[in-house]
KOLFI-472833 format. One record per residue (C-alpha): x, y, z; residue in one letter. Coordinates in steps of 0.2 Angstrom, whole numbers, padded with zeros to 4 digits, always signed. Example, Ala and Ser with C-alpha at 12.3 -4.5 7.8 and 13.67 -1.06 7.14 Angstrom:
% KOLFI-472833
+0062-0022+0039a
+0068-0005+0036s
END
This chain:
% KOLFI-472833
-0197-0062+0073m
-0186-0053+0060k
-0185-0034+0058v
-0174-0028+0043l
-0175-0009+0043l
-0166-0008+0026k
-0168-0012+0008g
-0171-0030+0004v
-0159-0042-0005s
-0165-0056-0017r
-0158-0069-0004e
-0169-0061+0009e
-0184-0062-0002v
-0181-0080-0005r
-0180-0083+0014e
-0197-0074+0016l
-0206-0084+0003i
-0199-0101+0009a
-0208-0099+0026l
-0223-0110+0027n
-0234-0100+0039e
-0251-0094+0034t
-0260-0083+0033p
-0249-0068+0028w
-0253-0050+0029v
-0243-0039+0017s
-0245-0021+0021l
-0237-0006+0012f
-0235+0011+0019l
-0231+0026+0008a
-0218+0039+0013p
-0226+0055+0019y
-0220+0073+0018p
-0211+0080+0033p
-0223+0086+0046g
-0236+0073+0042e
-0231+0060+0054t
-0248+0060+0063i
-0257+0058+0047q
-0246+0043+0042r
-0249+0035+0059a
-0267+0037+0056t
-0266+0029+0039q
-0256+0014+0046l
-0270+0012+0059e
-0283+0012+0045n
-0273-0001+0035l
-0272-0012+0051l
-0291-0012+0054r
-0293-0016+0036r
-0281-0031+0038s
-0290-0037+0053e
-0307-0036+0044a
-0301-0046+0029e
-0293-0059+0041l
-0310-0060+0050a
-0319-0062+0033a
-0308-0076+0029s
-0313-0086+0044g
-0299-0081+0056h
-0302-0077+0074d
-0302-0058+0076r
-0293-0058+0093n
-0280-0069+0086g
-0278-0058+0071a
-0276-0043+0082h
-0262-0052+0092a
-0253-0057+0076m
-0253-0039+0070l
-0247-0032+0087a
-0229-0028+0081p
-0237-0017+0068v
-0249-0009+0080w
-0234-0004+0090a
-0227+0006+0075m
-0243+0017+0075t
-0235+0029+0087d
-0231+0045+0078a
-0214+0046+0086r
-0209+0029+0081t
-0214+0032+0063l
-0205+0048+0062e
-0188+0039+0061e
-0194+0031+0044y
-0203+0047+0037q
-0193+0047+0021d
-0195+0029+0017a
-0209+0018+0010g
-0211+0003+0022l
-0216-0015+0019a
-0223-0025+0033f
-0225-0044+0032y
-0234-0053+0046v
-0239-0071+0049a
-0241-0081+0065p
-0224-0079+0074g
-0217-0069+0059q
-0214-0050+0058f
-0203-0043+0044h
-0201-0025+0041l
-0191-0017+0026y
-0187+0000+0020r
-0191+0001+0002l
-0179+0010-0010p
-0193+0016-0021q
-0210+0024-0018r
-0225+0013-0014v
-0243+0016-0012n
-0253+0012+0004d
-0260-0006+0002a
-0265-0022+0011v
-0265-0039+0004i
-0270-0054+0014v
-0267-0071+0007g
-0259-0088+0009r
-0242-0081+0004r
-0232-0065+0006p
-0235-0053-0008f
-0217-0049-0014i
-0219-0039-0030k
-0215-0022-0022p
-0198-0030-0016l
-0193-0034-0034l
-0194-0016-0041i
-0177-0010-0044l
-0172+0007-0038r
-0167+0018-0052p
-0148+0016-0055a
-0145+0034-0055t
-0153+0036-0038d
-0137+0029-0030s
-0120+0026-0039f
-0102+0029-0037y
-0089+0039-0047v
-0071+0035-0046l
-0060+0049-0052a
-0043+0044-0057l
-0027+0054-0060s
-0009+0054-0055k
-0011+0068-0043s
-0026+0062-0033r
-0040+0049-0032v
-0058+0053-0027r
-0072+0040-0024l
-0089+0049-0023l
-0106+0042-0019h
-0121+0051-0027a
-0138+0048-0019t
-0155+0058-0019p
-0148+0067-0004s
-0132+0074-0013g
-0114+0069-0016v
-0103+0063-0003a
-0085+0057-0003p
-0081+0040+0002v
-0065+0038+0012p
-0051+0027+0005l
-0039+0026+0019p
-0029+0013+0011d
-0026+0022-0005a
-0011+0032-0010p
-0015+0051-0011a
-0007+0051-0028g
+0006+0043-0038i
+0020+0052-0028d
+0013+0044-0012d
+0019+0027-0017l
+0035+0020-0009t
+0046+0017-0024q
+0056+0001-0026t
+0066-0006-0039d
+0061-0023-0047p
+0072-0032-0033t
+0062-0023-0019g
+0076-0011-0015r
+0072+0007-0012q
+0074+0018-0028a
+0076+0036-0030q
+0062+0044-0042r
+0066+0057-0054h
+0059+0063-0071v
+0072+0063-0085s
+0071+0077-0098p
+0064+0073-0115s
+0074+0078-0130t
+0058+0083-0138r
+0054+0097-0125g
+0043+0087-0113g
+0045+0076-0098a
+0048+0058-0102s
+0045+0042-0091g
+0050+0042-0073a
+0067+0033-0071m
+0072+0024-0055y
+0091+0020-0054p
+0094+0007-0041g
+0107-0005-0035h
+0115-0013-0050g
+0107-0001-0063g
+0089-0008-0062n
+0077+0003-0070v
+0058+0002-0072f
+0047+0014-0082d
+0032+0025-0079e
+0019+0011-0085k
+0025+0000-0071a
+0023+0014-0059e
+0006+0019-0065v
+0001+0000-0064q
+0007-0001-0046r
-0002+0015-0041y
-0019+0009-0049l
-0017-0008-0041q
-0016+0000-0024a
-0031+0011-0028v
-0041-0004-0034s
-0037-0014-0018s
-0043+0001-0008a
-0059+0003-0018v
-0063-0015-0016e
-0061-0014+0003r
-0072+0002+0004s
-0086-0005-0007l
-0085-0023+0000n
-0104-0024+0003r
-0109-0012-0010a
-0119-0016-0026h
-0122+0001-0034d
-0114+0004-0051p
-0097+0013-0052l
-0093+0025-0066v
-0074+0028-0069l
-0067+0045-0073a
-0050+0048-0080g
-0039+0049-0096v
-0042+0034-0107d
-0026+0025-0104y
-0028+0026-0085m
-0046+0020-0086v
-0041+0005-0097s
-0027+0000-0086m
-0038+0002-0070y
-0051-0010-0078r
-0038-0023-0081s
-0034-0023-0062l
-0052-0020-0055n
-0060-0032-0044g
-0077-0023-0040y
-0091-0032-0049a
-0102-0017-0054h
-0091-0006-0065v
-0100+0002-0079v
-0093-0001-0097e
-0093+0017-0102d
-0083+0031-0093h
-0080+0050-0091i
-0066+0053-0102s
-0052+0066-0098g
-0043+0072-0083s
-0055+0074-0068p
-0044+0085-0058d
-0052+0102-0061h
-0070+0095-0061i
-0080+0097-0045s
-0088+0082-0036d
-0105+0088-0041e
-0101+0090-0059a
-0092+0073-0060l
-0108+0065-0053c
-0119+0074-0065e
-0108+0067-0079r
-0108+0050-0071g
-0127+0050-0071a
-0127+0054-0090h
-0115+0040-0093v
-0125+0028-0083l
-0141+0032-0091m
-0134+0029-0108a
-0126+0012-0102h
-0143+0007-0095l
-0152+0011-0111s
-0140+0000-0121r
-0142-0014-0109l
-0161-0013-0110a
-0160-0013-0129t
-0148-0028-0129d
-0160-0037-0117e
-0175-0034-0128r
-0166-0040-0144d
-0160-0055-0135r
-0178-0059-0129f
-0184-0057-0147e
-0171-0069-0153t
-0175-0082-0140l
-0193-0080-0144l
-0191-0085-0162q
-0181-0101-0158q
-0188-0118-0161t
-0194-0123-0147p
-0195-0105-0140p
-0183-0101-0126r
-0193-0086-0121a
-0212-0082-0118s
-0225-0069-0114t
-0238-0081-0111n
-0242-0083-0092l
-0251-0100-0095r
-0234-0106-0101s
-0223-0097-0089i
-0232-0103-0073l
-0228-0121-0075p
-0210-0117-0082a
-0207-0107-0066a
-0213-0121-0055h
-0202-0133-0064a
-0187-0122-0062g
-0185-0118-0080r
-0186-0099-0079v
-0169-0091-0079a
-0175-0073-0079r
-0193-0066-0076l
-0200-0048-0079l
-0217-0045-0071i
-0227-0029-0071a
-0226-0018-0056s
-0242-0009-0060d
-0253-0023-0065l
-0261-0038-0056q
-0267-0054-0064v
-0279-0062-0052w
-0283-0080-0052g
-0277-0097-0047r
-0264-0110-0053y
-0264-0128-0049n
-0247-0135-0051p
-0253-0153-0050d
-0262-0152-0067d
-0255-0135-0072e
-0272-0127-0074t
-0274-0109-0074v
-0290-0099-0069s
-0290-0081-0073l
-0302-0068-0066h
-0305-0050-0070d
-0308-0046-0051d
-0300-0055-0037p
-0311-0069-0029l
-0308-0076-0012p
-0293-0087-0012g
-0286-0079-0028d
-0267-0074-0030d
-0259-0061-0041d
-0252-0074-0053l
-0238-0063-0058l
-0232-0063-0040d
-0234-0082-0040i
-0223-0084-0055a
-0210-0073-0047a
-0210-0082-0031q
-0207-0099-0040q
-0193-0091-0051t
-0184-0085-0035l
-0186-0102-0026l
-0178-0111-0041h
-0163-0098-0041s
-0169-0088-0055g
-0170-0069-0057e
-0186-0060-0055a
-0188-0041-0058v
-0204-0030-0057a
-0205-0016-0069a
-0218-0005-0077p
-0229-0015-0089a
-0224-0003-0103a
-0206-0009-0101d
-0210-0027-0103i
-0210-0036-0120p
-0227-0041-0126g
-0243-0034-0119s
-0247-0047-0105n
-0236-0039-0091g
-0225-0054-0090v
-0210-0060-0100a
-0198-0075-0096a
-0182-0082-0103i
-0181-0101-0100f
-0165-0110-0095r
-0170-0124-0108y
END
């Protein structure tokens, strides 16, 4: 048995759908407001009774069904559920299998009993602005902030210099150097100079680069397992230099321009959210334009036709798949002869074929994402980009 009380990664979804046990009960429990834990426990009991009834109607032994669902029945204690009051929950149960996930987005109460786990709710991306980072860069200090629905929190950077003056200064040969700022003949401060043994000197650009390299290394260590987007804030030349040194994979292309020193943490994250939303809007437009271009190729490298997408997914040809999170397409697909039967209402033995297409895409190392149907090209609730 496996219990993961956290968001689910794509690799964990692949592991789930690769399991061969059957039947599967996929049960989803919505988050309830504080103070309604007893009502939520009662709703979970109702969903479990419905699960047992559907298993019995499919010919499974009622006692065996109850025993299979025992780990979920143990969760119907109100005190147990209270720990997960603010999260949508996904339960996946099969003989000898129990998987529990916190969901990053809201989910409606639902039960689906079938031959496979129903994974579509696991493929809905959390809005990027729900959780992101802002890195505020200046010579005087550095701040890494994490913005979530709960608020803004600083992220410790114990290995980062507090500011550029916190660096241990050395000359190019590695010897200690005395830092001072030489006066400018034009009335301002010029670059920092470091006279060392033998007259070695290095300039401010090298110093800033060394400072930002130390910051970048500290950020990489602190965000080692993170996947949330990172918005940079700072004067343009420092942001540009930081990008050339950055090793974190999820830095947003745009940034908050200007010195962040006198901007509060909350205001920085508010600006970061606007930068992120503009960035995501451009990405969505670019993806739609790319899809339309691939759709017009001969032969087409994209499709919105489920009858074409299903065999392509089974053959490992789908590189990226979008499926409607708010639409089901009930029917059956036979991979042996590639026949598709569609039904307006689910019949015994039917699957949501959008879910089947997503499962096959993931099993062949493709990418599958669930989104509202209105955000998917075409009008069929499915769109695919082919590898070839």
